[in-house]
N, CA, C and O atoms as CSV, one atom per row, in Angstrom:
chain,resi,resn,atom,element,x,y,z
A,1,UNK,N,N,0.885,7.297,12.337
A,1,UNK,CA,C,0.486,6.263,11.395
A,1,UNK,C,C,0.638,4.891,12.061
A,1,UNK,O,O,1.528,4.676,12.885
A,2,UNK,N,N,-0.231,3.997,11.692
A,2,UNK,CA,C,-0.205,2.667,12.317
A,2,UNK,C,C,0.693,1.681,11.580
A,2,UNK,O,O,0.887,0.550,12.025
A,3,UNK,N,N,1.244,2.124,10.442
A,3,UNK,CA,C,2.178,1.300,9.694
A,3,UNK,C,C,3.583,1.824,9.958
A,3,UNK,O,O,3.818,3.032,9.921
A,4,UNK,N,N,4.510,0.918,10.224
A,4,UNK,CA,C,5.895,1.314,10.507
A,4,UNK,C,C,6.841,0.681,9.523
A,4,UNK,O,O,6.504,-0.303,8.864
A,5,UNK,N,N,8.037,1.250,9.423
A,5,UNK,CA,C,9.085,0.703,8.565
A,5,UNK,C,C,9.423,-0.698,9.041
A,5,UNK,O,O,9.599,-0.931,10.238
A,6,UNK,N,N,9.515,-1.635,8.097
A,6,UNK,CA,C,9.826,-3.016,8.458
A,6,UNK,C,C,8.606,-3.921,8.560
A,6,UNK,O,O,8.749,-5.143,8.578
A,7,UNK,N,N,7.409,-3.345,8.628
A,7,UNK,CA,C,6.185,-4.152,8.684
A,7,UNK,C,C,5.935,-4.869,7.351
A,7,UNK,O,O,6.304,-4.380,6.283
A,8,UNK,N,N,5.301,-6.036,7.445
A,8,UNK,CA,C,4.826,-6.697,6.235
A,8,UNK,C,C,3.400,-6.226,6.018
A,8,UNK,O,O,2.576,-6.261,6.932
A,9,UNK,N,N,3.113,-5.781,4.792
A,9,UNK,CA,C,1.778,-5.249,4.469
A,9,UNK,C,C,1.228,-5.907,3.227
A,9,UNK,O,O,1.973,-6.480,2.432
A,10,UNK,N,N,-0.090,-5.823,3.060
A,10,UNK,CA,C,-0.755,-6.302,1.864
A,10,UNK,C,C,-1.533,-5.121,1.264
A,10,UNK,O,O,-2.112,-4.323,2.001
A,11,UNK,N,N,-1.548,-5.011,-0.063
A,11,UNK,CA,C,-2.248,-3.925,-0.750
A,11,UNK,C,C,-3.713,-4.332,-0.886
A,11,UNK,O,O,-4.011,-5.419,-1.382
A,12,UNK,N,N,-4.639,-3.458,-0.444
A,12,UNK,CA,C,-6.056,-3.790,-0.448
A,12,UNK,C,C,-6.841,-3.183,-1.618
A,12,UNK,O,O,-7.990,-3.561,-1.842
A,13,UNK,N,N,-6.240,-2.246,-2.366
A,13,UNK,CA,C,-6.934,-1.692,-3.532
A,13,UNK,C,C,-5.936,-1.172,-4.546
A,13,UNK,O,O,-4.776,-0.913,-4.224
A,14,UNK,N,N,-6.396,-1.023,-5.767
A,14,UNK,CA,C,-5.551,-0.507,-6.839
A,14,UNK,C,C,-5.000,-1.594,-7.746
A,14,UNK,O,O,-5.417,-2.750,-7.671
A,15,UNK,N,N,-4.056,-1.212,-8.606
A,15,UNK,CA,C,-3.484,-2.129,-9.587
A,15,UNK,C,C,-2.730,-3.303,-8.946
A,15,UNK,O,O,-2.718,-4.407,-9.491
A,16,UNK,N,N,-2.099,-3.059,-7.785
A,16,UNK,CA,C,-1.318,-4.098,-7.120
A,16,UNK,C,C,-2.094,-4.807,-6.021
A,16,UNK,O,O,-1.491,-5.341,-5.091
A,17,UNK,N,N,-3.407,-4.822,-6.107
A,17,UNK,CA,C,-4.252,-5.449,-5.078
A,17,UNK,C,C,-3.811,-6.893,-4.806
A,17,UNK,O,O,-3.625,-7.686,-5.729
A,18,UNK,N,N,-3.650,-7.211,-3.522
A,18,UNK,CA,C,-3.272,-8.559,-3.138
A,18,UNK,C,C,-1.772,-8.767,-2.967
A,18,UNK,O,O,-1.348,-9.790,-2.430
A,19,UNK,N,N,-0.967,-7.810,-3.417
A,19,UNK,CA,C,0.496,-7.960,-3.332
A,19,UNK,C,C,0.981,-7.757,-1.904
A,19,UNK,O,O,0.520,-6.850,-1.211
A,20,UNK,N,N,1.911,-8.599,-1.463
A,20,UNK,CA,C,2.497,-8.464,-0.142
A,20,UNK,C,C,3.911,-7.964,-0.288
A,20,UNK,O,O,4.575,-8.221,-1.293
A,21,UNK,N,N,4.373,-7.243,0.727
A,21,UNK,CA,C,5.752,-6.738,0.712
A,21,UNK,C,C,6.113,-6.093,2.050
A,21,UNK,O,O,5.261,-5.874,2.912
A,22,UNK,N,N,7.377,-5.803,2.186
A,22,UNK,CA,C,7.900,-5.177,3.384
A,22,UNK,C,C,8.019,-3.668,3.155
A,22,UNK,O,O,8.426,-3.225,2.082
A,23,UNK,N,N,7.658,-2.887,4.174
A,23,UNK,CA,C,7.710,-1.439,4.078
A,23,UNK,C,C,9.186,-1.005,4.192
A,23,UNK,O,O,9.861,-1.283,5.183
A,24,UNK,N,N,9.657,-0.313,3.138
A,24,UNK,CA,C,11.041,0.135,3.095
A,24,UNK,C,C,11.207,1.518,3.673
A,24,UNK,O,O,12.211,1.814,4.322
A,25,UNK,N,N,10.191,2.395,3.432
A,25,UNK,CA,C,10.289,3.800,3.850
A,25,UNK,C,C,8.882,4.310,4.096
A,25,UNK,O,O,7.934,3.885,3.435
A,26,UNK,N,N,8.748,5.227,5.053
A,26,UNK,CA,C,7.474,5.887,5.345
A,26,UNK,C,C,7.622,7.379,5.206
A,26,UNK,O,O,8.661,7.954,5.531
A,27,UNK,N,N,6.547,8.009,4.708
A,27,UNK,CA,C,6.487,9.485,4.623
A,27,UNK,C,C,5.176,9.913,5.270
A,27,UNK,O,O,4.170,10.082,4.582
A,28,UNK,N,N,5.184,10.094,6.622
A,28,UNK,CA,C,3.949,10.427,7.327
A,28,UNK,C,C,3.313,11.745,6.898
A,28,UNK,O,O,2.089,11.880,6.927
A,29,UNK,N,N,4.131,12.716,6.500
A,29,UNK,CA,C,3.595,14.011,6.092
A,29,UNK,C,C,2.731,13.871,4.823
A,29,UNK,O,O,1.685,14.512,4.714
A,30,UNK,N,N,3.168,13.035,3.868
A,30,UNK,CA,C,2.430,12.808,2.636
A,30,UNK,C,C,1.430,11.676,2.778
A,30,UNK,O,O,0.551,11.517,1.931
A,31,UNK,N,N,1.551,10.877,3.850
A,31,UNK,CA,C,0.656,9.726,4.057
A,31,UNK,C,C,0.962,8.581,3.099
A,31,UNK,O,O,0.061,7.851,2.684
A,32,UNK,N,N,2.231,8.430,2.752
A,32,UNK,CA,C,2.630,7.412,1.784
A,32,UNK,C,C,3.700,6.482,2.339
A,32,UNK,O,O,4.389,6.796,3.310
A,33,UNK,N,N,3.816,5.309,1.681
A,33,UNK,CA,C,4.824,4.331,2.046
A,33,UNK,C,C,5.423,3.731,0.791
A,33,UNK,O,O,4.750,3.629,-0.235
A,34,UNK,N,N,6.680,3.334,0.863
A,34,UNK,CA,C,7.337,2.628,-0.227
A,34,UNK,C,C,7.431,1.178,0.207
A,34,UNK,O,O,8.036,0.853,1.229
A,35,UNK,N,N,6.803,0.289,-0.615
A,35,UNK,CA,C,6.718,-1.141,-0.286
A,35,UNK,C,C,7.519,-1.938,-1.295
A,35,UNK,O,O,7.437,-1.684,-2.497
A,36,UNK,N,N,8.283,-2.887,-0.822
A,36,UNK,CA,C,9.161,-3.713,-1.644
A,36,UNK,C,C,8.357,-4.501,-2.671
A,36,UNK,O,O,7.485,-5.290,-2.305
A,37,UNK,N,N,8.648,-4.291,-3.962
A,37,UNK,CA,C,8.018,-5.031,-5.035
A,37,UNK,C,C,6.609,-4.563,-5.443
A,37,UNK,O,O,5.952,-5.210,-6.258
A,38,UNK,N,N,6.153,-3.446,-4.878
A,38,UNK,CA,C,4.792,-2.932,-5.155
A,38,UNK,C,C,4.915,-1.576,-5.831
A,38,UNK,O,O,5.804,-0.792,-5.497
A,39,UNK,N,N,4.024,-1.294,-6.784
A,39,UNK,CA,C,3.972,-0.012,-7.481
A,39,UNK,C,C,5.302,0.290,-8.171
A,39,UNK,O,O,5.915,1.335,-7.948
A,40,UNK,N,N,5.732,-0.650,-9.015
A,40,UNK,CA,C,7.003,-0.521,-9.705
A,40,UNK,C,C,6.877,0.425,-10.913
A,40,UNK,O,O,5.878,0.403,-11.631
A,41,UNK,N,N,7.915,1.256,-11.120
A,41,UNK,CA,C,7.951,2.165,-12.246
A,41,UNK,C,C,9.284,2.012,-12.942
A,41,UNK,O,O,10.291,1.688,-12.312
A,42,UNK,N,N,9.289,2.250,-14.272
A,42,UNK,CA,C,10.525,2.182,-15.041
A,42,UNK,C,C,11.176,3.547,-15.096
A,42,UNK,O,O,10.512,4.562,-15.307
A,43,UNK,N,N,12.493,3.557,-14.903
A,43,UNK,CA,C,13.222,4.816,-14.926
A,43,UNK,C,C,14.402,4.637,-15.888
A,43,UNK,O,O,15.189,3.700,-15.753
A,44,UNK,N,N,14.510,5.538,-16.846
A,44,UNK,CA,C,15.607,5.483,-17.795
A,44,UNK,C,C,16.791,6.209,-17.209
A,44,UNK,O,O,16.709,7.401,-16.914
A,45,UNK,N,N,17.909,5.495,-17.033
A,45,UNK,CA,C,19.074,6.089,-16.416
A,45,UNK,C,C,20.255,6.096,-17.369
A,45,UNK,O,O,20.558,5.105,-18.033
A,46,UNK,N,N,20.898,7.225,-17.413
A,46,UNK,CA,C,22.046,7.432,-18.263
A,46,UNK,C,C,23.327,7.135,-17.468
A,46,UNK,O,O,23.391,7.422,-16.272
A,47,UNK,N,N,24.341,6.565,-18.121
A,47,UNK,CA,C,25.577,6.328,-17.375
A,47,UNK,C,C,26.226,7.654,-16.936
A,47,UNK,O,O,26.375,8.567,-17.748
A,48,UNK,N,N,26.613,7.761,-15.652
A,48,UNK,CA,C,27.160,9.021,-15.116
A,48,UNK,C,C,28.696,8.991,-15.084
A,48,UNK,O,O,29.337,10.009,-15.343
A,49,UNK,N,N,29.285,7.833,-14.768
A,49,UNK,CA,C,30.725,7.742,-14.628
A,49,UNK,C,C,31.302,6.826,-15.691
A,49,UNK,O,O,30.568,6.089,-16.350
A,50,UNK,N,N,32.583,6.870,-15.854
A,50,UNK,CA,C,33.286,6.010,-16.782
A,50,UNK,C,C,33.111,4.558,-16.355
A,50,UNK,O,O,33.399,4.207,-15.211
A,51,UNK,N,N,32.645,3.721,-17.259
A,51,UNK,CA,C,32.485,2.288,-16.977
A,51,UNK,C,C,31.121,1.938,-16.380
A,51,UNK,O,O,30.799,0.753,-16.291
A,52,UNK,N,N,30.310,2.908,-15.970
A,52,UNK,CA,C,29.002,2.648,-15.404
A,52,UNK,C,C,28.007,2.408,-16.551
A,52,UNK,O,O,28.064,3.068,-17.588
A,53,UNK,N,N,27.098,1.451,-16.340
A,53,UNK,CA,C,26.121,1.119,-17.372
A,53,UNK,C,C,24.838,1.923,-17.176
A,53,UNK,O,O,24.420,2.191,-16.050
A,54,UNK,N,N,24.245,2.288,-18.260
A,54,UNK,CA,C,22.925,2.932,-18.207
A,54,UNK,C,C,21.872,1.905,-18.550
A,54,UNK,O,O,22.200,0.736,-18.757
A,55,UNK,N,N,20.625,2.305,-18.616
A,55,UNK,CA,C,19.579,1.388,-18.991
A,55,UNK,C,C,18.277,1.739,-18.294
A,55,UNK,O,O,18.126,2.807,-17.700
A,56,UNK,N,N,17.329,0.788,-18.389
A,56,UNK,CA,C,16.034,0.972,-17.774
A,56,UNK,C,C,16.054,0.282,-16.423
A,56,UNK,O,O,16.325,-0.915,-16.331
A,57,UNK,N,N,15.766,1.037,-15.383
A,57,UNK,CA,C,15.797,0.541,-14.006
A,57,UNK,C,C,14.384,0.518,-13.463
A,57,UNK,O,O,13.648,1.496,-13.593
A,58,UNK,N,N,13.999,-0.601,-12.850
A,58,UNK,CA,C,12.663,-0.727,-12.217
A,58,UNK,C,C,12.838,-0.429,-10.726
A,58,UNK,O,O,13.695,-1.014,-10.065
A,59,UNK,N,N,12.022,0.481,-10.210
A,59,UNK,CA,C,12.095,0.810,-8.801
A,59,UNK,C,C,10.719,1.093,-8.233
A,59,UNK,O,O,9.780,1.406,-8.965
A,60,UNK,N,N,10.612,0.980,-6.909
A,60,UNK,CA,C,9.336,1.163,-6.231
A,60,UNK,C,C,9.012,2.655,-6.128
A,60,UNK,O,O,9.901,3.485,-5.937
A,61,UNK,N,N,7.713,2.980,-6.260
A,61,UNK,CA,C,7.244,4.348,-6.060
A,61,UNK,C,C,6.330,4.343,-4.850
A,61,UNK,O,O,5.772,3.302,-4.502
A,62,UNK,N,N,6.166,5.498,-4.198
A,62,UNK,CA,C,5.311,5.558,-2.990
A,62,UNK,C,C,3.865,5.228,-3.309
A,62,UNK,O,O,3.375,5.528,-4.398
A,63,UNK,N,N,3.178,4.602,-2.347
A,63,UNK,CA,C,1.788,4.268,-2.445
A,63,UNK,C,C,1.082,4.814,-1.189
A,63,UNK,O,O,1.677,4.840,-0.111
A,64,UNK,N,N,-0.163,5.242,-1.324
A,64,UNK,CA,C,-0.882,5.781,-0.164
A,64,UNK,C,C,-1.030,4.730,0.913
A,64,UNK,O,O,-1.353,3.580,0.617
A,65,UNK,N,N,-0.797,5.111,2.171
A,65,UNK,CA,C,-0.850,4.208,3.287
A,65,UNK,C,C,-2.277,3.693,3.537
A,65,UNK,O,O,-2.448,2.631,4.136
A,66,UNK,N,N,-3.289,4.422,3.091
A,66,UNK,CA,C,-4.660,3.964,3.299
A,66,UNK,C,C,-5.009,2.767,2.419
A,66,UNK,O,O,-6.033,2.118,2.633
A,67,UNK,N,N,-4.169,2.472,1.436
A,67,UNK,CA,C,-4.350,1.313,0.579
A,67,UNK,C,C,-3.621,0.086,1.078
A,67,UNK,O,O,-3.615,-0.953,0.417
A,68,UNK,N,N,-2.999,0.202,2.259
A,68,UNK,CA,C,-2.211,-0.880,2.827
A,68,UNK,C,C,-2.843,-1.389,4.129
A,68,UNK,O,O,-3.465,-0.632,4.875
A,69,UNK,N,N,-2.666,-2.685,4.376
A,69,UNK,CA,C,-3.118,-3.294,5.630
A,69,UNK,C,C,-1.972,-4.117,6.209
A,69,UNK,O,O,-1.338,-4.893,5.495
A,70,UNK,N,N,-1.712,-3.950,7.485
A,70,UNK,CA,C,-0.635,-4.645,8.141
A,70,UNK,C,C,-0.972,-6.130,8.273
A,70,UNK,O,O,-2.108,-6.481,8.591
A,71,UNK,N,N,0.012,-7.006,8.029
A,71,UNK,CA,C,-0.164,-8.441,8.200
A,71,UNK,C,C,0.343,-8.790,9.598
A,71,UNK,O,O,1.484,-8.481,9.943
A,72,UNK,N,N,-0.499,-9.429,10.395
A,72,UNK,CA,C,-0.162,-9.797,11.786
A,72,UNK,C,C,0.922,-10.886,11.763
A,72,UNK,O,O,0.754,-11.901,11.087
A,73,UNK,N,N,2.031,-10.689,12.491
A,73,UNK,CA,C,3.075,-11.716,12.508
A,73,UNK,C,C,2.643,-12.989,13.217
A,73,UNK,O,O,3.192,-14.058,12.950
A,74,UNK,N,N,1.657,-12.894,14.124
A,74,UNK,CA,C,1.219,-14.075,14.865
A,74,UNK,C,C,0.238,-14.961,14.080
A,74,UNK,O,O,0.421,-16.176,13.997
A,75,UNK,N,N,-0.817,-14.333,13.500
A,75,UNK,CA,C,-1.825,-15.117,12.799
A,75,UNK,C,C,-1.640,-15.136,11.296
A,75,UNK,O,O,-2.233,-15.975,10.617
A,76,UNK,N,N,-0.822,-14.221,10.752
A,76,UNK,CA,C,-0.518,-14.195,9.328
A,76,UNK,C,C,-1.600,-13.629,8.443
A,76,UNK,O,O,-1.550,-13.785,7.223
A,77,UNK,N,N,-2.594,-12.960,9.050
A,77,UNK,CA,C,-3.703,-12.372,8.283
A,77,UNK,C,C,-3.605,-10.855,8.277
A,77,UNK,O,O,-3.063,-10.264,9.211
A,78,UNK,N,N,-4.133,-10.210,7.216
A,78,UNK,CA,C,-4.218,-8.745,7.228
A,78,UNK,C,C,-5.138,-8.305,8.365
A,78,UNK,O,O,-6.185,-8.909,8.596
A,79,UNK,N,N,-4.739,-7.254,9.068
A,79,UNK,CA,C,-5.506,-6.847,10.238
A,79,UNK,C,C,-5.520,-5.332,10.418
A,79,UNK,O,O,-4.657,-4.608,9.922
A,80,UNK,N,N,-6.533,-4.892,11.147
A,80,UNK,CA,C,-6.528,-3.517,11.619
A,80,UNK,C,C,-5.646,-3.474,12.848
A,80,UNK,O,O,-5.465,-4.496,13.510
A,81,UNK,N,N,-5.092,-2.312,13.170
A,81,UNK,CA,C,-4.170,-2.205,14.268
A,81,UNK,C,C,-4.772,-1.357,15.372
A,81,UNK,O,O,-5.325,-0.286,15.119
A,82,UNK,N,N,-4.659,-1.848,16.602
A,82,UNK,CA,C,-5.123,-1.101,17.762
A,82,UNK,C,C,-3.954,-0.859,18.690
A,82,UNK,O,O,-2.844,-1.324,18.430
A,83,UNK,N,N,-4.192,-0.133,19.771
A,83,UNK,CA,C,-3.143,0.145,20.724
A,83,UNK,C,C,-3.607,-0.213,22.143
A,83,UNK,O,O,-4.769,0.007,22.486
A,84,UNK,N,N,-2.720,-0.754,22.954
A,84,UNK,CA,C,-2.979,-0.985,24.355
A,84,UNK,C,C,-1.689,-0.600,25.131
A,84,UNK,O,O,-0.622,-0.428,24.542
A,85,UNK,N,N,-1.825,-0.474,26.451
A,85,UNK,CA,C,-0.696,-0.138,27.283
A,85,UNK,C,C,-0.245,-1.431,28.005
A,85,UNK,O,O,-1.033,-2.052,28.718
A,86,UNK,N,N,1.010,-1.819,27.815
A,86,UNK,CA,C,1.587,-2.985,28.457
A,86,UNK,C,C,2.865,-2.539,29.168
A,86,UNK,O,O,3.770,-1.994,28.535
A,87,UNK,N,N,2.939,-2.765,30.466
A,87,UNK,CA,C,4.104,-2.386,31.270
A,87,UNK,C,C,4.471,-0.917,31.114
A,87,UNK,O,O,5.651,-0.565,31.086
A,88,UNK,N,N,3.462,-0.063,31.011
A,88,UNK,CA,C,3.688,1.371,30.901
A,88,UNK,C,C,4.079,1.860,29.498
A,88,UNK,O,O,4.356,3.043,29.300
A,89,UNK,N,N,4.099,0.928,28.522
A,89,UNK,CA,C,4.430,1.314,27.151
A,89,UNK,C,C,3.250,1.068,26.246
A,89,UNK,O,O,2.520,0.090,26.405
A,90,UNK,N,N,3.067,1.963,25.294
A,90,UNK,CA,C,1.995,1.840,24.293
A,90,UNK,C,C,2.454,0.891,23.182
A,90,UNK,O,O,3.465,1.145,22.527
A,91,UNK,N,N,1.720,-0.194,22.971
A,91,UNK,CA,C,2.108,-1.194,21.946
A,91,UNK,C,C,0.952,-1.402,20.966
A,91,UNK,O,O,-0.220,-1.237,21.305
A,92,UNK,N,N,1.332,-1.774,19.727
A,92,UNK,CA,C,0.333,-2.068,18.703
A,92,UNK,C,C,-0.183,-3.484,18.900
A,92,UNK,O,O,0.559,-4.386,19.288
A,93,UNK,N,N,-1.498,-3.665,18.620
A,93,UNK,CA,C,-2.139,-4.964,18.849
A,93,UNK,C,C,-2.969,-5.346,17.628
A,93,UNK,O,O,-3.598,-4.495,16.998
A,94,UNK,N,N,-2.963,-6.655,17.299
A,94,UNK,CA,C,-3.805,-7.193,16.239
A,94,UNK,C,C,-5.252,-7.159,16.653
A,94,UNK,O,O,-5.572,-7.508,17.789
A,95,UNK,N,N,-6.158,-6.739,15.745
A,95,UNK,CA,C,-7.571,-6.621,16.074
A,95,UNK,C,C,-8.368,-7.817,15.579
A,95,UNK,O,O,-9.586,-7.848,15.757
A,96,UNK,N,N,-7.706,-8.826,14.949
A,96,UNK,CA,C,-8.439,-9.994,14.485
A,96,UNK,C,C,-9.036,-10.780,15.632
A,96,UNK,O,O,-8.452,-10.861,16.713
A,97,UNK,N,N,-10.220,-11.369,15.391
A,97,UNK,CA,C,-10.924,-12.157,16.378
A,97,UNK,C,C,-10.073,-13.358,16.774
A,97,UNK,O,O,-9.634,-14.112,15.906
A,98,UNK,N,N,-9.839,-13.546,18.049
A,98,UNK,CA,C,-9.101,-14.712,18.546
A,98,UNK,C,C,-7.588,-14.506,18.582
A,98,UNK,O,O,-6.896,-15.348,19.155
A,99,UNK,N,N,-7.042,-13.455,18.015
A,99,UNK,CA,C,-5.588,-13.274,18.020
A,99,UNK,C,C,-5.178,-12.330,19.143
A,99,UNK,O,O,-4.610,-12.771,20.142
A,100,UNK,N,N,-5.461,-11.022,18.991
A,100,UNK,CA,C,-5.198,-9.999,20.002
A,100,UNK,C,C,-3.772,-9.965,20.508
A,100,UNK,O,O,-3.549,-9.569,21.652
A,101,UNK,N,N,-2.785,-10.367,19.698
A,101,UNK,CA,C,-1.384,-10.377,20.118
A,101,UNK,C,C,-0.737,-9.056,19.812
A,101,UNK,O,O,-1.163,-8.346,18.900
A,102,UNK,N,N,0.311,-8.710,20.581
A,102,UNK,CA,C,1.052,-7.457,20.387
A,102,UNK,C,C,2.048,-7.601,19.254
A,102,UNK,O,O,2.642,-8.664,19.070
A,103,UNK,N,N,2.229,-6.531,18.495
A,103,UNK,CA,C,3.204,-6.481,17.399
A,103,UNK,C,C,4.550,-6.040,17.981
A,103,UNK,O,O,4.585,-5.322,18.981
A,104,UNK,N,N,5.649,-6.461,17.368
A,104,UNK,CA,C,6.924,-5.852,17.756
A,104,UNK,C,C,6.957,-4.424,17.202
A,104,UNK,O,O,6.582,-4.196,16.052
A,105,UNK,N,N,7.396,-3.485,17.999
A,105,UNK,CA,C,7.441,-2.071,17.577
A,105,UNK,C,C,8.726,-1.818,16.816
A,105,UNK,O,O,9.813,-1.969,17.374
A,106,UNK,N,N,8.623,-1.432,15.540
A,106,UNK,CA,C,9.804,-1.211,14.692
A,106,UNK,C,C,9.806,0.171,14.098
A,106,UNK,O,O,8.767,0.821,13.980
A,107,UNK,N,N,10.971,0.606,13.731
A,107,UNK,CA,C,11.133,1.831,12.937
A,107,UNK,C,C,10.685,3.108,13.601
A,107,UNK,O,O,10.481,4.111,12.918
A,108,UNK,N,N,10.523,3.106,14.910
A,108,UNK,CA,C,10.043,4.296,15.580
A,108,UNK,C,C,11.202,5.021,16.229
A,108,UNK,O,O,11.006,6.064,16.853
C-alpha cells in the first residue's frame, strides 16, 4: 500500500469528503485505514470497574484506503505516490507537477 501509518491524508469521496487527518492504523489485508477525526461512530460503553464512567464514546472506524489521498509534506497538496530508487533504497515520491520530492518513509 502506498499509504503508511503517520501520513497526513485527505478523504476524496464519501460522507467525510475533504477531511484531513493523520493515519493512526493500517490494515493492508482488508485495504483499510483508521484516520484521526474521520468516519466517527458512536459507541455506547458501560462502566466496567468501580468508579469508571460509562457513556457514549465517539471513535474512528476504518475507511477504505482507495478513498484516501496522501498529502505531500513539501507542497501541501493531495498527490499520487510514485517510487524511485535513491542511494540503493526504494523511496516514495510526490507525483505533482513541479514538486517530485521524496517522502519520509514511516511506519514500515
